[in-house]
Every structure is written in C-alpha cells, then in structure tokens.
C-alpha positions in Angstrom: 11.4 -19.5 0.2 9.4 -21.5 -2.3 5.8 -20.6 -3.2 4.4 -17.7 -1.1 0.8 -16.8 -0.7 1.6 -13.5 0.7 2.5 -10.2 -0.9 5.2 -7.7 0.0 4.9 -3.9 -0.8 7.9 -1.8 -0.1 7.9 2.0 -0.4 10.7 4.5 -0.7 9.2 7.0 1.7 9.0 10.8 1.2 10.2 12.6 4.4 10.8 10.9 7.7 7.3 10.2 9.0 8.6 10.6 12.5 9.1 14.3 11.7 5.5 14.9 10.7 3.1 16.8 12.9 -0.2 15.3 13.9 -1.7 18.6 12.7 -2.1 18.2 8.9 -2.3 22.0 8.5 1.4 22.1 9.4 2.3 19.7 6.5 3.4 21.0 3.1 0.6 20.1 0.7 2.8 17.9 -1.5 3.9 15.8 1.4 0.6 14.9 2.9 0.2 11.1 2.8 2.6 10.8 -0.1 1.9 7.1 -0.2 -1.8 7.7 -0.9 -1.9 6.1 -4.3 0.3 3.2 -3.0 -1.9 2.8 0.1 -4.8 2.3 -2.3 -2.8 -0.4 -4.1 -2.2 -2.1 -0.8 -5.9 -2.5 -0.1 -6.5 -3.6 -3.7 -3.9 -6.3 -3.3 -5.5 -7.7 -0.2 -8.0 -10.5 -0.7 -10.6 -8.6 1.4 -10.1 -5.2 -0.2 -11.6 -2.4 1.8 -12.9 -4.9 4.3 -9.4 -5.8 5.3 -8.2 -5.6 8.9 -5.1 -3.3 8.9 -2.6 -3.1 11.7 -0.2 -0.1 11.6 3.2 -0.9 13.2 4.8 2.3 14.4 7.8 0.7 16.2 10.4 2.4 14.0 9.1 5.9 14.8 10.2 8.2 17.6 6.6 9.6 17.8 4.5 6.4 17.3 1.2 7.7 18.6 1.1 10.7 16.2 2.3 8.6 13.2 -0.2 5.9 13.9 -3.0 8.3 14.0 -1.9 9.8 10.6 -2.0 6.4 8.9 -5.3 5.5 10.4 -6.8 8.7 9.0 -5.1 8.1 5.6 -6.6 4.6 5.3 -9.9 6.0 6.5 -10.0 8.5 3.6 -9.6 5.5 1.3 -12.6 3.8 2.8 -10.6 1.3 4.9 -12.2 1.6 8.3 -11.0 -1.5 10.2 -7.6 -0.1 11.0 -5.7 -0.2 14.3 -2.2 0.7 15.6 0.0 -1.9 17.2 2.1 0.2 19.5 5.0 -2.2 20.1 8.0 -0.7 21.7 9.8 -3.6 23.4 10.6 -7.3 22.8 8.2 -8.0 25.6 5.5 -6.2 23.6 6.4 -8.3 20.6 5.8 -11.5 22.5 2.6 -10.3 24.3 -0.4 -12.7 23.6 -2.8 -9.8 22.9 -0.5 -8.4 20.2 -0.1 -11.9 18.6 -3.8 -12.3 18.6 -4.3 -9.0 16.7 -1.7 -10.1 14.2 -3.5 -13.4 13.6 -6.6 -11.5 12.7 -4.9 -9.0 10.4 -5.0 -9.1 6.6 -2.5 -6.2 6.2 0.3 -4.9 8.3 2.0 -1.6 7.5 5.4 -0.8 9.0 6.0 3.0 9.2 9.2 4.9 8.8 11.8 5.9 11.4 14.8 3.8 12.4 15.1 0.4 10.8 17.5 -0.9 13.6 14.6 -0.5 16.0 12.5 -2.9 13.9 15.2 -5.6 13.8 16.3 -5.3 17.4 12.8 -5.3 18.8 11.1 -7.9 16.4 14.0 -10.2 15.4 13.4 -13.7 16.6 10.3 -12.9 18.6 6.9 -14.8 18.5 5.6 -11.8 16.5 8.3 -12.1 13.9 7.8 -15.9 13.5 4.0 -15.4 13.1 4.6 -12.7 10.5 6.8 -15.0 8.5 4.3 -17.9 8.8 1.3 -15.7 7.7 3.3 -14.3 4.8 4.2 -17.8 3.5 0.9 -19.6 4.2 -1.9 -17.0 4.0 -3.2 -14.3 1.5 -1.5 -11.7 3.7 0.0 -8.3 2.8 3.1 -7.0 4.5 3.9 -3.4 3.6 6.6 -1.0 4.8 7.7 2.5 4.0 11.2 4.0 4.5 12.6 2.1 7.5 9.8 -0.4 7.1 11.0 -1.1 3.6 14.7 -1.2 4.4 14.2 -3.8 7.1 12.1 -6.1 4.9 15.1 -8.0 3.3 17.4 -10.6 4.8 20.3 -8.0 4.7 19.8 -4.4 5.7 21.7 -1.1 5.4 21.4 0.7 8.8 24.1 3.3 8.6 26.2 5.1 6.0 26.9 8.5 4.7 25.8 9.1 1.1 28.8 11.2 0.3 31.4 8.8 1.8 29.6 5.5 0.9 32.4 4.3 -1.4 35.0 4.4 1.3 35.7 1.0 2.8 33.8 0.5 6.1 31.5 3.6 5.6 28.4 1.5 5.0 27.1 -0.7 7.8 25.0 -3.7 7.0 23.2 -6.1 9.4 20.4 -8.7 9.2 16.9 -7.7 8.3 13.5 -9.3 8.9 13.8 -11.7 6.0 10.6 -11.2 4.1 12.6 -11.4 0.9 16.0 -12.9 0.3 19.0 -12.0 -1.8 18.2 -8.3 -2.0 19.3 -5.2 -0.1 17.0 -2.2 0.0 17.7 1.5 0.3 15.1 4.2 0.5 14.7 8.0 -0.3 17.1 6.8 -3.0 17.2 9.3 -5.8 16.4 12.3 -3.6 19.2 11.7 -1.1 21.8 10.5 -3.6 22.3 7.1 -2.1 23.6 5.3 -5.2 27.1 4.9 -3.6 25.6 3.0 -0.6 23.9 0.5 -2.8 27.0 0.0 -5.0 29.1 -0.7 -2.0 26.5 -3.1 -0.5 26.4 -5.0 -3.8 30.1 -5.1 -4.2 30.5 -6.5 -0.7 28.1 -9.4 -1.5 27.1 -9.6 -5.1 24.5 -12.3 -4.5 22.2 -9.4 -3.3 20.3 -7.4 -5.9 20.4 -3.8 -4.8 17.0 -2.1 -4.8 16.9 1.7 -4.5 13.4 3.1 -4.0 12.7 6.6 -4.9 10.2 8.7 -2.9 6.4 8.1 -3.6 7.6 4.9 -5.3 7.4 1.2 -4.4 7.6 -2.4 -5.5 4.9 -4.9 -5.3 6.6 -8.3 -4.8 4.6 -11.5 -5.4 5.8 -15.1 -4.9 9.1 -13.7 -3.5 10.5 -12.8 -6.9 8.0 -11.1 -9.2 8.5 -7.3 -8.8 6.3 -4.6 -10.2 7.1 -0.9 -9.9 4.3 1.2 -8.5 4.0 4.9 -7.6 5.2 8.0 -9.4 9.0 7.8 -9.1 11.9 5.5 -10.0 13.3 2.2 -8.8 17.0 1.7 -9.3 18.3 -1.9 -9.4 22.0 -2.8 -9.1 22.9 -6.3 -10.2 26.4 -7.4 -9.0 26.3 -11.0 -10.2 28.4 -10.2 -13.3 30.9 -8.1 -11.3 34.4 -8.7 -12.6 36.6 -7.0 -9.9 36.6 -5.0 -6.7 39.4 -4.0 -4.4 37.2 -4.1 -1.4 39.2 -6.8 0.3 42.6 -5.3 -0.3 42.3 -1.6 0.5 42.5 -0.3 4.1 39.5 1.0 6.1 38.5 4.5 4.9 40.2 4.1 1.5 38.2 4.3 -1.8 36.6 1.2 -3.2 36.8 0.4 -7.0 34.2 -1.9 -8.7 34.1 -3.2 -12.3 31.0 -4.2 -14.2 28.0 -3.7 -12.0 24.8 -3.7 -14.0 22.1 -1.0 -13.4 18.4 -1.1 -14.3 15.9 1.7 -13.9 12.2 0.9 -13.4 9.2 3.2 -13.7 5.5 2.6 -13.0 4.3 -0.7 -14.5 7.7 -2.2 -15.3 8.4 -5.7 -14.0 11.6 -7.5 -12.9 12.0 -11.2 -12.1 14.4 -11.7 -9.3 15.1 -15.3 -10.4 15.8 -14.8 -14.1 17.1 -11.2 -13.6 15.0 -10.2 -16.5 13.2 -6.8 -16.8 9.9 -6.3 -18.7 8.7 -2.9 -19.6 5.2 -1.6 -19.2 3.4 -2.0 -22.6 3.3 1.1 -24.8 -0.5 0.9 -25.0 -0.6 1.1 -21.2 1.6 4.2 -21.3 -0.6 5.9 -23.8 -3.7 5.1 -21.8 -2.2 6.3 -18.5 
C-alpha cells in the first residue's frame, strides 16, 4: 500500500474477552476494560473524536452479544455515545446490504478478541472486507483490534501453535490475514503467555515479515502503513529476520527442533516509535519520560 489516510490500532489483549461475564461485578478489578486508556486513544485518533460513529465487530467471540455490550459500555464511559454492535456471524451477514451501509457510515471499527480464524474465514474476500480496505486507504478511518482482532490485521497470521513447542518444525500454523498491514506477523498476549518462540519461528519461515509481539494492555498505533508508535502500559517486542544468516527449517524433519542464527530483537515501550520501511527505532524523548 502507498499513502494511507486511515489508521490502524492493534492491541495485545488482556484475557480472552470471550470469557468475560456481562456482569462487571464478576470481573477482577484489574481486568475491567483493560484497554480503557487505549480506547481513549482510539477516539483521539479519529477525525471526529467523541462524535465518531463506532461499530464493534464481535465476530471472533463465542459470546458476541455479551462482549458487544461490554464495549458499548466502555466507550460510553469515555463519552463516545454513537456506538453500535455489528453482530456478523456468517459470510452472508458480511455481504448483507444493511451491514455494508453501517460500515460506510462508521468512523471507527473495533474488532474484539476470540478466534482469529473466525475473522478471516467469515470476512475474507467479502464485500465487507473490500469496503474496509477501501475506507482504510481512502478515508480518515480508524481500524482497531484487540487480541484476535489484532492478530488477524496483517497479511500473514498465526492461528495455532503451542508456546512451549513453537520451535519444533510444523508446530506453528500460519495462514492469510485480513491485510490491513503488509510484511508483518502479529502475536498477542505476548509476554504474559511466553510466545517468543512462535514469533521466532514465524520470522524464520519468512524473514520478510517483521514479527510483532504485543503485550497485554499494550498496542501499536500505525499510520501510513509503516509508522508505528507504542501505546499502553506494557511492552512491544519486535523480531527482525531480514539479517538472518542461517536456519535449518528446510532440512529438519517435522517435529524436530529448529535452529536460527542472527535474528534481531527490539523492545518498545510507551511513546517509542519504529519505522517499518527503514527498520529504525526512535525512543521516547527523555523529557517526555520525566513529565509522564
């Protein structure tokens, strides 16, 4: 993609939103709307601010009604009142004229967590998907996603793979994503679930892809398809395979360990920037750290 008017915000998640109860009293205090600070940033990045029309897309979740209601309430507490839930569960729903019309009127879409394979299998190649891409390129439009919604945002997507066995050949499964950003592969709940092996394997199998590991309560704001800014309270881990010297991934048998030489790892915290084109990282200014 060349110049993009739209913005992409990907979030590492906290716990599976599909497991949340619609009764907030049943949620641990530290897990209630873990994206709250990032949700505020989403509205700030929209050209219409709190007057934005937001559509929550709950397709990835196993309990879409409950999850949708939680996000509507979360945005409401931030003063964003024009919020709805697009309950799309089939490819027929994704091609339905009424859902396309709602997308045309939206300023922000928010993909919730759950199963990223549901997102790609239901949306991939539909009229809804094509309209999303068109709005993202040509309008001041914000696409955001947490957990599964973040993982599905790239052109390549991890959809399966044990953290403990990730560096065994064949243990990590990769398929096509929704393609809002190219030449990256995204993993979520990254630090907390020890998923570094999955990302190392994914980068070794195709080093053109920058690996992005999003910690919980952490995200990236991506503008023009390549300018990345870390937001939220945790860490973003980047794995750059373009300087990789060697891997045995093509010579070992399925299930055998994979060796990799010379992957480069970067760690981003709040306010740090990374340029996907130049592969250069810029740290948050010291003054900004001191001022909070």
